C-alpha positions as CSV (number, residue, x, y, z in Angstrom):
1,X,-43.9,68.9,-30.6
2,X,-47.5,67.3,-30.7
3,X,-51.1,68.5,-30.7
4,X,-52.5,67.4,-27.1
5,X,-55.6,65.0,-27.6
6,X,-58.7,66.7,-26.6
7,X,-60.1,63.7,-24.7
8,X,-58.1,61.1,-22.8
9,X,-57.5,57.9,-25.0
10,X,-57.8,54.5,-23.4
11,X,-56.0,51.5,-24.5
12,X,-57.1,48.1,-23.3
13,X,-54.9,45.1,-23.7
14,X,-55.9,41.5,-22.9
15,X,-54.2,38.4,-23.3
16,X,-55.4,35.1,-24.9
17,X,-54.6,31.5,-25.5
18,X,-51.9,31.2,-22.5
19,X,-50.5,33.2,-19.6
20,X,-46.8,34.6,-19.5
21,X,-47.1,36.1,-23.2
22,X,-45.3,39.4,-22.0
23,X,-48.4,41.7,-21.7
24,X,-46.4,43.8,-19.4
25,X,-43.7,44.1,-21.9
26,X,-45.8,44.9,-24.7
27,X,-47.9,47.6,-22.6
28,X,-44.7,49.1,-21.5
29,X,-43.3,49.1,-25.2
30,X,-46.8,50.9,-26.3
31,X,-46.4,53.5,-23.5
32,X,-42.7,54.1,-24.5
33,X,-43.5,54.8,-28.0
34,X,-46.3,57.2,-27.1
35,X,-44.2,59.0,-24.6
36,X,-41.5,59.3,-27.2
37,X,-43.7,61.5,-29.3
38,X,-44.4,63.8,-26.4
39,X,-47.5,62.6,-24.9
40,X,-48.4,62.2,-21.1
41,X,-49.1,58.6,-20.4
42,X,-50.3,56.7,-17.4
43,X,-50.7,52.9,-17.0
44,X,-52.9,50.7,-15.0
45,X,-52.4,47.0,-14.2
46,X,-55.5,44.9,-12.9
47,X,-54.8,41.8,-11.3
48,X,-57.5,39.2,-11.1
49,X,-56.3,37.4,-8.0
50,X,-58.1,37.9,-4.8
51,X,-55.0,39.2,-2.7
52,X,-55.1,42.8,-2.0
53,X,-51.9,43.1,-3.2
54,X,-48.9,40.9,-3.7
55,X,-46.9,41.9,-0.8
56,X,-47.6,38.5,1.3
57,X,-46.9,36.3,-1.7
58,X,-43.7,34.0,-2.1
59,X,-42.0,35.2,-4.9
60,X,-42.3,31.8,-6.9
61,X,-46.1,32.4,-6.8
62,X,-45.8,35.7,-8.9
63,X,-42.4,36.9,-9.1
64,X,-40.9,39.8,-7.5
65,X,-42.8,42.6,-5.6
66,X,-42.3,45.9,-7.2
67,X,-42.6,48.9,-4.7
68,X,-43.6,52.2,-5.8
69,X,-42.5,55.6,-4.5
70,X,-45.5,56.0,-2.3
71,X,-45.0,52.6,-0.5
72,X,-47.4,50.5,-2.8
73,X,-46.4,46.8,-3.1
74,X,-47.5,46.0,-6.7
75,X,-47.3,43.5,-9.6
76,X,-43.9,43.2,-11.2
77,X,-45.4,44.5,-14.3
78,X,-45.3,48.0,-12.7
79,X,-41.6,47.7,-13.0
80,X,-41.7,47.2,-16.7
81,X,-43.8,50.2,-17.3
82,X,-41.3,52.6,-15.1
83,X,-38.2,51.0,-16.8
84,X,-39.7,51.4,-20.4
85,X,-41.5,54.8,-20.1
86,X,-39.4,56.4,-17.5
87,X,-42.1,57.4,-15.4
88,X,-42.8,56.9,-11.5
89,X,-46.3,55.3,-10.7
90,X,-48.3,55.2,-7.5
91,X,-50.4,53.0,-5.5
92,X,-53.2,54.3,-8.0
93,X,-51.6,52.2,-11.0
94,X,-52.3,48.7,-9.7
95,X,-55.7,47.3,-8.3
96,X,-56.5,43.5,-7.6
97,X,-59.9,41.7,-7.4
98,X,-59.1,41.9,-3.6
99,X,-58.7,45.6,-3.4
100,X,-61.8,46.3,-5.5
101,X,-64.1,44.0,-3.5
102,X,-62.3,45.2,-0.2
103,X,-63.4,48.8,-1.3
104,X,-66.9,47.8,-2.3
105,X,-67.6,45.8,1.0
106,X,-66.1,48.8,3.0
107,X,-68.4,51.2,1.3
108,X,-71.5,48.8,1.9
109,X,-70.6,48.7,5.5
110,X,-70.4,52.3,5.7
111,X,-74.0,52.6,4.2
112,X,-73.1,54.1,0.6
113,X,-75.4,51.6,-0.8
114,X,-78.3,51.7,1.7
115,X,-81.5,49.9,0.1
116,X,-79.6,48.4,-2.8
117,X,-78.6,45.0,-3.3
118,X,-74.6,45.1,-3.9
119,X,-73.9,43.2,-7.1
120,X,-70.9,42.4,-9.4
121,X,-72.8,44.6,-11.9
122,X,-73.0,47.6,-11.5
123,X,-71.3,47.9,-8.1
124,X,-67.9,46.0,-8.9
125,X,-67.7,47.2,-12.4
126,X,-68.2,50.6,-11.4
127,X,-65.5,50.5,-8.8
128,X,-63.0,49.2,-11.4
129,X,-64.2,51.9,-14.1
130,X,-63.3,54.4,-11.0
131,X,-59.9,52.9,-10.8
132,X,-59.5,53.4,-14.5
133,X,-60.7,57.0,-14.4
134,X,-58.5,58.0,-11.4
135,X,-55.2,57.6,-13.3
136,X,-56.6,59.6,-16.3
137,X,-56.2,63.0,-14.9
138,X,-53.8,65.2,-17.2
139,X,-52.7,62.4,-19.2
140,X,-53.3,62.0,-23.2
141,X,-53.2,58.1,-23.0
142,X,-54.2,55.7,-20.4
143,X,-53.2,52.0,-20.9
144,X,-54.9,49.5,-19.1
145,X,-53.3,46.0,-19.0
146,X,-55.5,43.1,-17.9
147,X,-54.0,40.4,-16.0
148,X,-54.6,36.8,-16.7
149,X,-56.0,35.0,-19.7
150,X,-59.2,35.6,-21.6
151,X,-61.5,32.7,-20.5
152,X,-60.3,32.6,-16.7
153,X,-63.4,33.2,-14.6
154,X,-61.4,35.6,-12.3
155,X,-61.1,38.3,-15.2
156,X,-64.7,38.3,-16.0
157,X,-65.5,41.3,-14.0
158,X,-62.6,43.5,-15.2
159,X,-63.5,42.5,-18.9
160,X,-67.1,43.4,-18.6
161,X,-65.8,46.7,-16.9
162,X,-63.8,47.7,-20.2
163,X,-66.7,46.7,-22.3
164,X,-68.8,49.1,-20.5
165,X,-66.0,51.8,-20.6
166,X,-66.4,52.3,-24.3
167,X,-70.0,53.3,-23.7
168,X,-69.2,55.5,-21.0
169,X,-66.4,57.6,-22.7
170,X,-67.4,57.4,-26.4
171,X,-66.2,54.8,-28.9
172,X,-63.6,57.1,-30.5
173,X,-61.7,57.1,-27.2
174,X,-61.3,53.6,-26.6
175,X,-59.1,50.8,-28.2
176,X,-58.9,47.2,-27.6
177,X,-55.6,45.4,-28.2
178,X,-55.5,41.5,-27.8
179,X,-52.3,39.8,-27.2
180,X,-52.2,36.3,-28.4
181,X,-50.0,33.4,-29.4
182,X,-49.8,31.9,-32.8
183,X,-47.9,28.4,-32.0
184,X,-45.5,27.1,-34.5
185,X,-45.9,23.2,-34.7
186,X,-42.4,22.1,-35.6
187,X,-43.7,18.5,-36.7
188,X,-45.9,20.0,-39.3
189,X,-43.8,22.8,-40.0
190,X,-46.6,25.4,-39.8
191,X,-48.2,28.0,-37.6
192,X,-51.7,27.5,-36.3
193,X,-54.3,30.3,-36.1
194,X,-57.0,28.3,-34.3
195,X,-56.1,29.1,-30.8
196,X,-56.3,32.9,-31.8
197,X,-59.6,32.4,-33.5
198,X,-60.9,30.9,-30.3
199,X,-59.4,33.4,-27.9
200,X,-61.0,36.1,-30.1
201,X,-64.4,34.3,-30.3
202,X,-64.2,34.3,-26.1
203,X,-63.7,38.1,-26.3
204,X,-66.7,38.8,-28.7
205,X,-68.7,36.4,-26.2
206,X,-68.4,39.2,-23.6
207,X,-68.8,41.9,-25.9
208,X,-65.5,43.1,-26.6
209,X,-64.3,43.3,-30.5
210,X,-60.5,43.4,-30.8
211,X,-59.5,46.3,-32.8
212,X,-55.8,45.2,-33.1
213,X,-54.1,41.7,-32.8
214,X,-50.7,41.3,-31.4
215,X,-49.5,38.1,-32.6
216,X,-46.5,36.3,-30.5
217,X,-44.8,34.1,-32.6
218,X,-41.6,32.2,-33.1
219,X,-41.5,33.0,-36.8
220,X,-42.6,35.3,-39.2
221,X,-46.3,35.3,-40.3
222,X,-46.8,34.9,-44.0
223,X,-49.5,37.2,-45.8
224,X,-51.8,34.3,-46.1
225,X,-51.7,33.9,-42.4
226,X,-52.3,37.4,-41.5
227,X,-55.2,37.3,-44.2
228,X,-56.7,34.4,-42.2
229,X,-56.5,35.9,-38.7
230,X,-58.1,39.1,-40.1
231,X,-61.0,37.2,-41.7
232,X,-61.5,35.1,-38.7
233,X,-61.3,37.6,-36.1
234,X,-62.6,40.5,-37.9
235,X,-60.0,42.9,-37.8
236,X,-58.4,44.9,-40.8
237,X,-55.2,42.9,-42.2
238,X,-52.8,45.9,-41.2
239,X,-54.2,45.3,-37.5
240,X,-52.5,42.0,-37.4
241,X,-49.2,42.9,-35.7
242,X,-46.4,40.4,-35.4
243,X,-44.4,40.3,-32.3
244,X,-41.8,37.9,-32.9
245,X,-39.6,36.5,-29.7
246,X,-36.8,39.0,-29.3
247,X,-33.2,37.0,-29.1
248,X,-31.8,39.0,-26.3
249,X,-32.9,42.4,-25.6
250,X,-36.3,43.1,-24.4
251,X,-35.8,46.7,-25.0
252,X,-36.0,45.9,-28.7
253,X,-39.5,45.3,-28.4
254,X,-40.9,48.9,-29.0
255,X,-38.7,49.1,-31.9
256,X,-39.9,45.9,-33.6
257,X,-43.5,47.2,-32.8
258,X,-42.7,50.4,-34.3
259,X,-41.4,48.4,-37.5
260,X,-44.8,46.7,-37.7
261,X,-46.5,50.4,-37.5
262,X,-48.2,49.7,-34.5
263,X,-47.8,53.3,-33.6
264,X,-49.3,54.4,-36.7
265,X,-52.4,52.4,-36.6
266,X,-53.1,53.5,-32.9
267,X,-53.0,56.9,-34.2
268,X,-55.1,56.4,-37.2
269,X,-57.9,54.4,-34.9
270,X,-57.9,57.3,-32.7
271,X,-57.9,60.0,-35.6
272,X,-54.7,61.8,-34.4
273,X,-52.4,63.5,-36.6
274,X,-49.8,61.1,-38.3
275,X,-47.3,64.0,-38.8
276,X,-46.3,63.6,-35.3
277,X,-44.6,60.1,-36.0
278,X,-41.8,61.6,-38.1
279,X,-38.9,59.6,-36.5
280,X,-36.3,62.1,-37.8
281,X,-37.6,64.3,-35.2
282,X,-37.7,61.9,-32.3
283,X,-34.6,62.6,-30.4
284,X,-35.7,60.2,-27.4
285,X,-36.1,57.4,-30.1
286,X,-32.8,57.8,-31.5
287,X,-31.3,57.7,-27.9
288,X,-33.2,54.5,-27.3
289,X,-32.0,52.9,-30.6
290,X,-28.3,53.7,-29.8
291,X,-28.6,52.1,-26.3
292,X,-30.3,49.1,-28.0
293,X,-27.3,48.8,-30.5
294,X,-24.9,49.4,-27.6
295,X,-26.3,46.3,-25.7
296,X,-25.9,44.4,-29.0
297,X,-22.3,45.1,-29.6
298,X,-21.5,44.4,-26.0
299,X,-23.3,40.9,-26.4
300,X,-21.3,40.6,-29.8
301,X,-18.1,41.1,-28.2
302,X,-18.6,39.6,-25.1
303,X,-15.7,37.2,-24.9
304,X,-13.5,40.4,-25.0
305,X,-15.5,42.4,-22.4
306,X,-17.7,40.6,-20.1
307,X,-18.1,40.5,-16.5
308,X,-19.7,37.5,-14.6
309,X,-21.9,38.7,-11.5
310,X,-23.2,36.0,-9.2
311,X,-26.3,36.6,-7.4
312,X,-26.5,34.2,-4.2
313,X,-30.1,34.3,-3.3
314,X,-32.7,32.0,-2.1
315,X,-35.7,32.2,-4.8
316,X,-33.1,31.6,-7.6
317,X,-35.3,28.7,-9.5
318,X,-37.5,31.6,-10.7
319,X,-35.6,34.8,-12.4
320,X,-38.6,36.8,-12.2
321,X,-38.0,36.8,-8.3
322,X,-35.1,39.2,-9.0
323,X,-36.5,40.9,-12.2
324,X,-35.5,44.4,-11.2
325,X,-32.0,43.6,-10.3
326,X,-31.6,41.5,-13.3
327,X,-32.7,44.7,-15.5
328,X,-30.8,47.1,-13.2
329,X,-27.3,45.1,-13.9
330,X,-28.3,45.1,-17.7
331,X,-28.9,48.9,-17.5
332,X,-25.2,49.5,-15.9
333,X,-23.8,47.0,-18.3
334,X,-24.8,49.3,-21.3
335,X,-23.6,52.1,-19.5
336,X,-20.3,50.7,-18.9
337,X,-20.1,49.2,-22.2
338,X,-19.6,45.7,-21.0
339,X,-21.8,42.7,-21.2
340,X,-22.9,41.4,-17.8
341,X,-23.2,37.6,-17.5
342,X,-25.4,36.8,-14.5
343,X,-25.3,33.5,-12.8
344,X,-27.8,32.6,-9.9
345,X,-26.8,30.2,-7.2
346,X,-28.8,29.0,-4.4
347,X,-27.2,29.9,-1.5
348,X,-27.9,26.3,-0.3
349,X,-26.4,24.5,-3.1
350,X,-23.4,22.4,-2.3
351,X,-21.3,24.1,-5.1
352,X,-21.8,27.3,-3.9
353,X,-17.9,28.1,-3.2
354,X,-17.1,26.8,-6.4
355,X,-19.6,29.1,-8.3
356,X,-18.3,32.2,-6.1
357,X,-14.7,31.4,-6.9
358,X,-15.7,32.3,-10.6
359,X,-17.3,35.5,-9.8
360,X,-15.9,39.0,-10.6
361,X,-18.6,40.4,-8.2
362,X,-21.0,38.9,-5.8
363,X,-24.5,40.4,-5.0
364,X,-26.6,39.3,-2.1
365,X,-30.3,40.3,-2.5
366,X,-33.3,40.9,-0.3
367,X,-35.6,38.2,1.2
368,X,-37.5,36.8,4.1
369,X,-37.1,34.3,7.0
370,X,-34.0,32.2,8.2
371,X,-33.6,29.6,5.5
372,X,-30.4,30.2,4.0
373,X,-29.2,32.9,6.2
374,X,-26.0,31.4,7.3
375,X,-25.2,30.5,4.0
376,X,-25.6,34.3,3.0
377,X,-23.6,35.5,5.6
378,X,-20.7,33.1,4.7
379,X,-21.0,34.1,1.1
380,X,-20.4,37.8,2.3
381,X,-17.4,36.8,4.3
382,X,-16.0,35.1,1.2
383,X,-16.5,38.2,-0.9
384,X,-15.1,40.3,2.0
385,X,-11.9,38.3,2.5
386,X,-11.0,37.7,-1.0
387,X,-11.7,41.2,-2.0
388,X,-14.4,40.2,-4.6
389,X,-16.7,43.4,-5.2
390,X,-19.7,42.9,-3.0
391,X,-23.2,44.4,-3.2
392,X,-25.9,43.7,-0.5
393,X,-29.5,44.7,-0.8
394,X,-32.0,45.0,2.0
395,X,-31.3,41.5,3.8
396,X,-28.1,41.7,2.2
397,X,-27.3,44.7,4.2
398,X,-28.2,42.9,7.5
399,X,-26.3,39.8,6.7
400,X,-23.5,41.9,6.0
401,X,-23.6,43.5,9.4
402,X,-24.2,40.3,11.0
403,X,-21.0,38.7,9.2
404,X,-18.8,41.8,10.0
405,X,-19.9,41.9,13.9
406,X,-19.2,38.2,14.5
407,X,-15.9,37.8,12.2
408,X,-14.4,41.3,12.8
409,X,-15.8,43.0,15.7
410,X,-15.8,39.9,17.7
411,X,-19.6,40.2,18.9
412,X,-20.3,36.6,19.8
413,X,-23.7,35.3,18.6
414,X,-24.5,38.4,16.5
415,X,-27.9,37.7,14.7
416,X,-31.0,39.4,13.5
417,X,-34.3,39.4,15.7
418,X,-35.9,38.0,12.6
419,X,-34.1,34.7,13.1
420,X,-33.9,34.0,16.8
421,X,-36.8,31.5,16.8
422,X,-35.1,29.2,14.4
423,X,-34.1,26.3,16.2
424,X,-30.2,26.8,15.2
425,X,-30.2,29.8,17.7
426,X,-32.8,29.0,20.1
427,X,-30.7,27.6,23.0
428,X,-28.0,30.2,22.9
429,X,-28.6,34.0,23.9
430,X,-28.2,36.3,20.7
431,X,-26.8,39.7,20.2
432,X,-29.3,41.5,18.1
433,X,-27.4,43.6,15.8
434,X,-30.4,43.6,13.7
435,X,-33.6,44.2,15.5
436,X,-37.3,44.8,14.8
437,X,-38.3,48.5,13.6
438,X,-39.5,50.2,16.6
439,X,-42.3,51.9,15.1
440,X,-43.6,48.4,14.0
441,X,-43.7,47.0,17.5
442,X,-47.3,46.9,17.9
443,X,-48.2,45.8,14.3
444,X,-49.6,42.2,14.1
445,X,-50.8,42.1,10.4
446,X,-48.4,41.2,7.5
447,X,-49.7,42.8,4.5
448,X,-48.6,46.4,3.8
449,X,-47.2,46.9,7.2
450,X,-43.5,47.2,6.4
451,X,-41.4,50.4,6.1
452,X,-42.3,51.0,2.4
453,X,-41.6,53.5,-0.3
454,X,-39.4,56.5,-0.7
455,X,-37.2,57.8,2.3
456,X,-34.5,60.2,1.9
457,X,-30.9,59.0,2.6
458,X,-28.2,61.3,3.8
459,X,-24.7,60.4,2.7
460,X,-22.4,61.2,5.5
461,X,-19.0,60.1,4.5
462,X,-17.0,60.0,1.3
463,X,-16.7,56.4,0.1
464,X,-18.2,54.3,-2.8
465,X,-21.7,55.5,-2.4
466,X,-20.9,59.4,-2.5
467,X,-18.7,58.5,-5.4
468,X,-21.7,56.8,-7.2
469,X,-24.3,59.3,-6.3
470,X,-22.2,62.4,-6.7
471,X,-24.7,64.1,-4.0
472,X,-25.3,64.3,-0.1
473,X,-28.9,63.4,-0.3
474,X,-30.9,60.7,-2.1
475,X,-34.3,59.1,-2.4
476,X,-34.6,55.5,-2.6
477,X,-37.6,52.8,-2.2
478,X,-37.8,50.6,1.0
479,X,-39.5,47.1,1.9
480,X,-38.4,46.0,5.2
481,X,-39.2,45.2,8.8
482,X,-35.9,45.0,10.3
483,X,-33.0,47.5,10.9
484,X,-29.5,47.8,12.1
485,X,-29.3,48.1,15.9
486,X,-27.9,51.4,16.9
487,X,-26.8,50.2,20.2
488,X,-24.1,48.3,18.5
489,X,-23.3,50.8,16.0
490,X,-20.2,52.5,17.7
491,X,-18.5,49.1,18.1
492,X,-19.1,48.2,14.8
493,X,-17.6,51.5,13.3
494,X,-14.8,51.5,15.9
495,X,-13.8,48.1,14.2
496,X,-14.0,49.4,10.8
497,X,-17.4,49.3,9.4
498,X,-18.3,52.7,7.6
499,X,-21.8,53.8,8.1
500,X,-22.0,56.2,5.1
501,X,-25.7,56.8,4.7
502,X,-28.3,57.4,7.2
503,X,-32.3,58.3,7.5
504,X,-33.7,60.5,10.0
505,X,-37.0,58.3,10.7
506,X,-39.2,59.1,14.0
507,X,-36.4,60.9,15.9
508,X,-33.9,57.9,15.0
509,X,-30.9,57.7,13.0
510,X,-31.5,54.6,10.9
511,X,-28.5,52.9,9.2
512,X,-29.3,53.1,5.3
513,X,-25.6,52.2,3.7
514,X,-22.8,50.5,5.0
515,X,-19.3,50.1,3.3
516,X,-15.6,49.0,3.7
517,X,-12.9,51.4,3.5
518,X,-11.9,52.1,-0.2
519,X,-8.2,51.3,0.6
520,X,-9.0,48.0,2.0
521,X,-11.5,46.7,-0.4
522,X,-12.1,47.4,-4.3
523,X,-15.8,47.8,-3.8
524,X,-18.2,46.7,-0.6
525,X,-21.1,48.5,-0.1
526,X,-24.6,47.3,1.2
527,X,-27.8,49.2,1.5
528,X,-31.2,49.0,3.5
529,X,-33.1,50.4,0.5
530,X,-33.6,48.8,-3.1
531,X,-32.0,50.7,-5.6
532,X,-33.3,48.3,-8.5
533,X,-36.6,50.0,-8.0
534,X,-35.4,53.2,-9.5
535,X,-33.3,52.1,-12.4
536,X,-34.6,52.8,-15.9
537,X,-33.3,51.9,-19.2
538,X,-32.4,55.6,-20.0
539,X,-31.4,56.4,-16.6
540,X,-29.5,53.6,-14.8
541,X,-29.1,53.7,-10.8
542,X,-25.7,54.9,-10.2
543,X,-24.9,52.1,-7.7
544,X,-25.4,49.6,-10.0
545,X,-23.4,51.5,-12.5
546,X,-20.3,51.6,-10.2
547,X,-20.8,48.0,-8.9
548,X,-20.6,46.8,-12.7
549,X,-17.7,49.2,-13.1
550,X,-16.0,47.6,-10.1
551,X,-16.5,43.9,-11.5
552,X,-14.9,45.1,-14.7
553,X,-11.8,46.5,-12.7
554,X,-11.7,42.9,-11.3
555,X,-11.2,41.3,-14.5
556,X,-8.2,43.7,-15.3
């Protein structure tokens, strides 16, 4: 289908003017286009913050933590890469300033730099370049997104490293793309190019000359504006790419970039055969377009075919805290040809029950800490008693077990070991139906110490999960410290809780999936793992697909 490139090609994507421009979506879209032509793609996100990884951050700081199959806690942009490009990434695909410096300092302590003064240049920049080369093996293209905004002091070592990289691998193998904002000033009725000029000027000061400009904008850019940008930013006019804000579906972005001939431009810059770009031969792109069209059609007809799913969580003021869940529900909606109307509600909101009454389905996501736990438990009770389709994820499973233990199995003061030091419980002995993972008992560090990444789950009973996955063994990603206490399992099962999935882990059977009987509830499933991490635009996670399907049945 394609002619393999002789040397790996590197695309570096920087951002200017403001943060939150959507570098992650743009990076993922470029990766998706290149992969659709049959090339092998790898992606690397370089984050300037000093945390070794985002695992200990509050979601309000940086959005959700995305977990890879090999157990790395990473930036949420890796979720975009996986969902768009359809690849599974690893710990190699994300590096932070903290991780870079940690490795350099460790090497210094081990005597790797004996006799030398360890400095930002060359030691930190060499470590960064090593990270870039580590993801290049067996790949035709490596796309590297530099986090932050050009001009930030934190990102300077990364920018210096990618400046040097062209010298290391040859100018014909490196492309610099700068994503920038061209703001529309409504009072003046015109767009302004000056912020982009200044941002590109900052890059030049560092020694990087942008090859392509991608301009985020609310409106189309006239030819005169493109000419002006090309002149002052020293790029070809055809290298000024317009990326307008999409109205609804982020999966439209790759198609918009293709209309702007970005893929053609990349091929030209690298001297690759443009015949590969024949869209008529690209079956993957045709399927992608159909899915986007399906989404637009469901949105257009949403009043006829819409389901309302309420996400009852603790971090709802920032939607990015649940980014993978939102996208998984979107994927499932497209698969079911139904528009998914997502409403967030803080479980501590006084109007919680008024909102829950309007739901066709309820999802309780993961989280940490005792805040809002009783409200989550009561939310699950509401879903169980009112036979509203329910999906619990991670902490959502643990709360579902506590709710069932208290209200069905009559286990007084059923609780989790995570919450027992809260003043609400401290005076009463608690039955710990959820307890600390035994393998972590002697672990005192917080970062990277949970049960993380892929583990096999055996589906041991027929039910909702078996019907969704249609197989007896699945592989899903985890991120948790607490588990169902097996001492209470028999009593819970005797009272009607179905343990339908288990994981054999360190000579123990860990509870992975719980359900209610299919004859007693339309759809009630909770899982210890995070199925949202494996859902992709072209291959939705089966549990989300069946959950949305169940919510649609609730309507009818």
